[in-house]
VEXGU-311431 format. One record per atom (N, C-alpha, C): residue in three letters; x, y, z. Coordinates in steps of 0.1 Angstrom, whole numbers, plus 2048, in hexadecimal, padded with zeros to 3 digits. Example, Ala and Ser with C-alpha at 12.3 -4.5 7.8 and 13.67 -1.06 7.14 Angstrom:
<sites>
ALA8847C784E ALA87B7D384E ALA8847DF84E SER8807EA847 SER8897F5847 SER88180084F 
</sites>
This chain:
<sites>
UNK68DBDED1A UNK68CBE6D26 UNK692BDFD32 UNK697BE8D3B UNK69EBE2D47 UNK695BE2D53 UNK699BDAD5C UNK693BDAD69 UNK69DBE1D73 UNK698BECD78 UNK6A0BF5D81 UNK69CBF4D8F UNK6A5BF0D98 UNK6A2BF1DA6 UNK6A4BFFDAB UNK69BC04DB3 UNK69CC11DBA UNK69CC0FDC9 UNK6A7C12DCF UNK6A8C11DDD UNK6A7C20DE3 UNK69DC21DEC UNK69AC2EDF2 UNK693C2DDFF UNK690C39E05 UNK689C39E12 UNK67BC35E11 UNK676C30E1D UNK668C2DE1F UNK661C39E26 UNK669C44E27 UNK664C50E2C UNK666C5BE21 UNK65FC66E23 UNK660C71E19 UNK66DC7AE1B UNK673C79E27 UNK67EC82E2B UNK678C90E2E UNK681C99E32 UNK67CCA6E36 UNK67FCB1E2C UNK683CADE20 UNK685CB7E15 UNK67DCB3E09 UNK674CBBE05 UNK66BCB8DFA UNK672CB3DED UNK67FCB7DEC UNK687CB3DE0 UNK689CA4DDF UNK689C9DDEA UNK68AC8FDEB UNK67FC88DE4 UNK673C8BDE8 UNK667C85DE2 UNK665C89DD3 UNK669C95DD0 UNK668C9ADC2 UNK672C92DB9 UNK67EC8FDBF UNK687C87DB7 UNK683C79DB5 UNK67CC74DBF UNK676C66DBE UNK66CC66DB3 UNK664C70DB3 UNK659C70DA8 UNK65FC72D9B UNK66AC7BD99 UNK670C7CD8C UNK677C6FD88 UNK67DC68D92 UNK683C5BD8E UNK679C51D8A UNK66EC50D91 UNK663C47D8D UNK65DC4BD7F UNK65BC58D7C UNK656C5CD6F UNK660C58D64 UNK66DC5BD67 UNK678C58D5D UNK678C49D5A UNK677C41D65 UNK677C32D63 UNK66BC2ED5B UNK65FC33D5E UNK653C2FD58 UNK653C33D49 UNK657C40D47 UNK656C45D39 UNK660C3ED30 UNK66BC39D36 UNK675C31D2E UNK670C22D2C UNK665C1FD33 UNK660C11D31 UNK667C07D3A UNK66FC0BD43 UNK676C02D4C UNK66DBFDD57 UNK670BF1D5D UNK669BECD68 UNK670BF0D75 UNK668BF4D7F UNK66DBF7D8C UNK66EBEBD94 UNK679BE9D9B UNK67ABDFDA5 UNK67EBE6DB2 UNK676BE4DBD UNK679BECDC9 UNK673BE4DD5 UNK674BEBDE1 UNK670BE4DED UNK662BE2DF0 UNK659BE6DE7 UNK64BBE2DE8 UNK642BEADF1 UNK647BF5DF6 UNK63FBFEDFF UNK637C08DF7 UNK62CC0DDFD UNK625C18DF7 UNK626C25DFE UNK630C26E07 UNK632C32E0E UNK640C38E0B UNK642C45E0F UNK64FC4BE0D UNK653C4CDFF UNK660C4DDFD UNK666C4EDEF UNK663C41DE7 UNK662C36DEE UNK65FC29DE7 UNK651C2ADE1 UNK648C2FDE8 UNK63AC30DE2 UNK63AC3ADD7 UNK641C45DD8 UNK641C4FDCE UNK647C4ADC1 UNK652C43DC2 UNK658C3DDB6 UNK64EC33DAF UNK648C2ADB8 UNK63FC20DB2 UNK633C27DAC UNK62DC30DB2 UNK621C37DAD UNK624C3ED9F UNK62FC44D9E UNK632C4BD92 UNK636C41D87 UNK63DC36D8A UNK63FC2CD80 UNK632C26D7B UNK629C23D84 UNK61CC1DD80 UNK614C27D78 UNK615C34D7C UNK60EC3FD76 UNK612C41D67 UNK61FC3ED65 UNK625C3FD57 UNK622C33D4F UNK61BC29D54 UNK617C1DD4D UNK621C12D4D UNK62BC13D55 UNK635C08D56 UNK632BFFD62 UNK63ABF4D62 UNK638BEAD6D UNK640BEDD79 UNK63BBE8D85 UNK642BEAD91 UNK641BDDD99 UNK64DBD8D9D UNK64EBCBDA4 UNK653BCFDB2 UNK64CBCBDBC UNK650BCDDCA UNK654BC0DD1 UNK65EBC1DD9 UNK663BB6DE0 UNK664BBADEF UNK65CBB4DF8 UNK65BBB8E05 UNK65BBACE0F UNK65FBADE1B UNK65EBA2E24 UNK650BA3E2B UNK64CB97E30 UNK640B96E37 UNK640BA0E43 UNK64BBA1E4A UNK64CBAAE55 UNK64ABB9E52 UNK64DBBCE45 UNK64CBCAE41 UNK63FBCDE39 UNK637BC3E37 UNK62ABC5E2F UNK622BD0E36 UNK620BCFE43 UNK618BD9E4A UNK620BE6E4D UNK62DBE4E52 UNK635BEFE56 UNK637BF9E4A UNK63BBF4E3E UNK63DBFDE33 UNK631BFEE2A UNK626BF9E2F UNK619BFAE28 UNK61BBF5E19 UNK61BBE8E18 UNK61EBE2E0A UNK614BE8E00 UNK61ABEBDF5 UNK612BF0DE9 UNK60BBE5DE2 UNK5FEBE5DE3 UNK5F6BDADDD UNK5F2BDCDCF UNK5F6BE8DC9 UNK5F2BEBDBB UNK5FDBE9DB1 UNK607BE1DB5 UNK613BDFDAC UNK610BD5DA1 UNK618BD5D98 UNK618BCBD8D UNK61ABBDD94 UNK623BBDD9D UNK627BB0DA4 UNK62CBB4DB2 UNK627BADDBC UNK62CBAFDCA UNK631BA1DCF UNK63EBA0DD2 UNK643B94DD8 UNK646B96DE6 UNK641B8CDEE UNK643B8CDFD UNK64DB81E00 UNK659B85E06 UNK663B7CE09 UNK665B7BE18 UNK66DB71E1C UNK66FB6EE2A UNK678B78E31 UNK683B7BE2C UNK68DB83E33 UNK692B8FE2B UNK699B98E32 UNK69FBA3E2B UNK6AAB9FE21 UNK6B1B94E25 UNK6BBB8FE1C UNK6B5B8AE0F UNK6A9B83E11 UNK6A2B7EE05 UNK69DB8ADFD UNK699B94E03 UNK694BA0DFC UNK69FBA6DF4 UNK6ABBA8DF9 UNK6B6BAEDF2 UNK6BABA5DE6 UNK6BBB98DE9 UNK6BFB8FDDF UNK6B5B8FDD3 UNK6A8B8FDD7 UNK69EB8EDCC UNK69EB9BDC4 UNK69FBA7DCA UNK6A0BB3DC3 UNK6ACBB3DBA UNK6B8BAEDBF UNK6C4BAEDB6 UNK6C2BA4DAA UNK6BBB99DAD UNK6B8B8FDA2 UNK6AFB95D97 UNK6A6B9DD9B UNK69CBA3D92 UNK6A2BAFD8A UNK6ACBB6D90 UNK6B0BC3D8B UNK6BCBC2D81 UNK6BBBCBD77 UNK6C7BCDD6E UNK6D0BD8D73 UNK6CABE1D7A UNK6D2BEDD7F UNK6CBBF2D8C UNK6D2BFCD92 UNK6CDC01D9F UNK6CEC10D9F UNK6C4C16DA5 UNK6C4C25DA8 UNK6C2C26DB7 UNK6CAC2EDBD UNK6C9C31DCC UNK6C5C40DCD UNK6B9C41DD4 UNK6B4C4EDD7 UNK6B6C50DE6 UNK6B4C5CDEC UNK6B6C5EDFA UNK6AEC53E02 UNK6B3C50E0D UNK6ADC46E16 UNK6B6C44E22 UNK6B3C3AE2A UNK6BAC38E37 UNK6C3C2BE36 UNK6C4C25E41 UNK6CDC19E42 UNK6C9C0EE38 UNK6BDC0BE36 UNK6B8C01E2D UNK6BDC04E1F UNK6BBC10E1B UNK6BFC15E0D UNK6CEC13E0B UNK6D6C17E15 UNK6E4C15E15 UNK6E8C06E14 UNK6E1BFEE1D UNK6E4BF0E1D UNK6E2BE9E10 UNK6D6BECE0A UNK6D3BE6DFD UNK6DDBEADF2 UNK6E1BF7DF2 UNK6EABFCDE8 UNK6F8BF7DEA UNK6FDBF7DF6 UNK70ABF2DF8 UNK70CBE3DF6 UNK701BDCDF8 UNK702BCDDF5 UNK704BCCDE6 UNK6FCBD3DDE UNK6FEBD2DCF UNK70CBD7DCB UNK710BE2DD1 UNK71EBE7DCE UNK728BDCDD1 UNK727BD5DDC UNK730BCBDE0 UNK72FBBFDD7 UNK723BBBDD3 UNK722BB0DC9 UNK728BB4DBC UNK727BC0DB8 UNK72EBC5DAB UNK73DBC4DAD UNK742BC8DB8 UNK750BC8DBB UNK755BBADBB UNK74EBB0DBF UNK752BA2DC0 UNK74FB9BDB2 UNK748BA2DA9 UNK745B9CD9C UNK739B92D9D UNK731B93DA7 UNK725B8BDA8 UNK71AB90DA0 UNK719B9DD9D UNK710BA3D95 UNK717BAED8C UNK711BB2D82 UNK716BBDD7A UNK70BBC7D77 UNK707BCED82 UNK6FCBD7D81 UNK700BE5D84 UNK6FCBEFD7B UNK700BFDD7E UNK6F8C01D8A UNK6FFC09D92 UNK6FAC0FD9F UNK6FBC1ED9E UNK6F0C25D9F UNK6F0C34D9E UNK6E9C3ADAA UNK6F0C44DB0 UNK6EBC4CDBA UNK6E6C59DB5 UNK6D9C5CDB8 UNK6D4C69DB5 UNK6D6C72DC1 UNK6E0C7BDBF UNK6E5C84DCB UNK6DCC90DCC UNK6D0C8EDD2 UNK6C7C99DD3 UNK6CBCA3DDE UNK6CECAFDDA UNK6D1CBADE3 UNK6DDCB6DEC UNK6E7CAFDE6 UNK6F3CABDED UNK6F1CA0DF8 UNK6E6C99DF7 UNK6E3C8FE01 UNK6EEC85E03 UNK6F4C80DF8 UNK6FFC76DF9 UNK70DC7CDF9 UNK70FC89DFB UNK71CC8FDFB UNK725C88E06 UNK720C86E12 UNK729C80E1C UNK72CC72E19 UNK723C6AE13 UNK725C5DE0F UNK730C5CE04 UNK72FC65DFB UNK73AC66DF0 UNK747C6ADF6 UNK747C73E00 UNK754C76E06 UNK75AC6AE0E UNK751C62E14 UNK755C56E1B UNK75CC4CE11 UNK755C4BE05 UNK75BC42DFB UNK768C46DF7 UNK76AC53DF5 UNK778C58DF1 UNK782C56DFC UNK77DC57E09 UNK786C55E14 UNK78AC46E14 UNK781C3DE11 UNK784C2EE11 UNK78EC2BE06 UNK78DC32DFB UNK797C30DF0 UNK7A4C35DF5 UNK7A5C42DFA UNK7B1C48DFF UNK7B8C3FE0A UNK7B0C39E12 UNK7B5C31E1D UNK7B9C23E18 UNK7B6C1FE0C UNK7BBC12E06 UNK7B1C07E09 UNK7A4C0AE0C UNK79BBFFE0F UNK792BFDE03 UNK791C06DF9 UNK789C04DED UNK792C08DE1 UNK792C00DD7 UNK799C03DCB UNK792C0FDC4 UNK79AC18DBE UNK794C23DB7 UNK78AC1EDAC UNK78DC14DA5 UNK784C0ED9B UNK777C0ADA2 UNK777C04DAD UNK76BBFFDB4 UNK763C0BDB9 UNK769C16DBD UNK762C22DC1 UNK75AC27DB6 UNK75EC25DA9 UNK757C29D9E UNK74AC20D9B UNK748C16DA3 UNK73CC0EDA1 UNK72FC15DA4 UNK731C20DAD UNK725C28DB0 UNK726C35DA7 UNK71DC35D9E UNK71BC41D96 UNK712C4BD9D UNK715C58D9A UNK70DC62DA1 UNK708C6DD97 UNK6FCC71D99 UNK6F6C7BD92 UNK6ECC83D9A UNK6E7C8ED96 UNK6DCC95D9D UNK6CFC95D95 UNK6D0C8ED89 UNK6C5C8FD7F UNK6BEC81D7E UNK6B1C80D80 UNK6AAC74D80 UNK6AAC6DD72 UNK6A9C74D67 UNK6A9C6FD5A UNK6B7C69D57 UNK6C2C70D5B UNK6CFC6AD59 UNK6D1C5ED62 UNK6CCC5ED6E UNK6CDC52D77 UNK6C7C46D70 UNK6BBC48D6A UNK6B4C3CD63 UNK6BDC38D57 UNK6C2C41D50 UNK6CBC3DD44 UNK6D7C35D49 UNK6DEC3AD54 UNK6EAC34D59 UNK6E6C26D5F UNK6DBC25D66 UNK6D7C18D6C UNK6D3C0ED62 UNK6CFC12D57 UNK6CAC09D4C UNK6D5C05D42 UNK6E1C0BD44 UNK6ECC08D3B UNK6F5BFED41 UNK6F7BF2D3B UNK700BE8D41 UNK70EBEED44 UNK713BE9D4F UNK721BEED53 UNK72CBE6D4D UNK736BEDD4A UNK743BE6D46 UNK74CBE8D52 UNK74EBDED5A UNK755BDFD67 UNK762BE6D65 UNK769BE4D5A UNK776BEAD58 UNK775BF9D56 UNK76ABFFD53 UNK769C0DD50 UNK75FC15D59 UNK75DC0FD65 UNK753C16D6E UNK759C24D72 UNK750C2DD72 UNK753C3BD76 UNK749C41D7F UNK74DC4AD87 UNK743C52D8F UNK742C5FD89 UNK735C64D87 UNK733C71D81 UNK72CC79D8B UNK72DC86D8A UNK726C8FD93 UNK723C9CD8C 
</sites>
């Protein structure tokens, strides 16, 4: 079984489909027997993923900074909750623990965490599949930007394929738990 990091919002968002997708992702992770690695909060999409993973009988590991324990309302019912000093430590620890990554809708923090892993993949520091769950077109503008970066010569076409895309939670779990072959990365939609 794999350890899958899920990067997502600490808010619910204003479209019910976001939280529903978070719950489907958590259920798919849990039913597959995978361990969740995430930001350690019990609110927003983060909390929904954690609750459904735990509800399916799987493990959930949270990694959170002391500064965010109260702000993101740390989830105290996890299999394991690690409190680290800095956001850099948080990202590094989640990357260390995870075999793959799923990105659900979220804000700047979600993008920061995901792009750090994509960059580490690009540099060969990690070999972790990264999958975006494109709920109701949430990541369409981001995907367009990535294509623009390729067309402008700032990102290699092969590196753009490091981010796989689906709209289905079960497929996202399957993709995130399948080791990547750097030479054959593809983006699906």
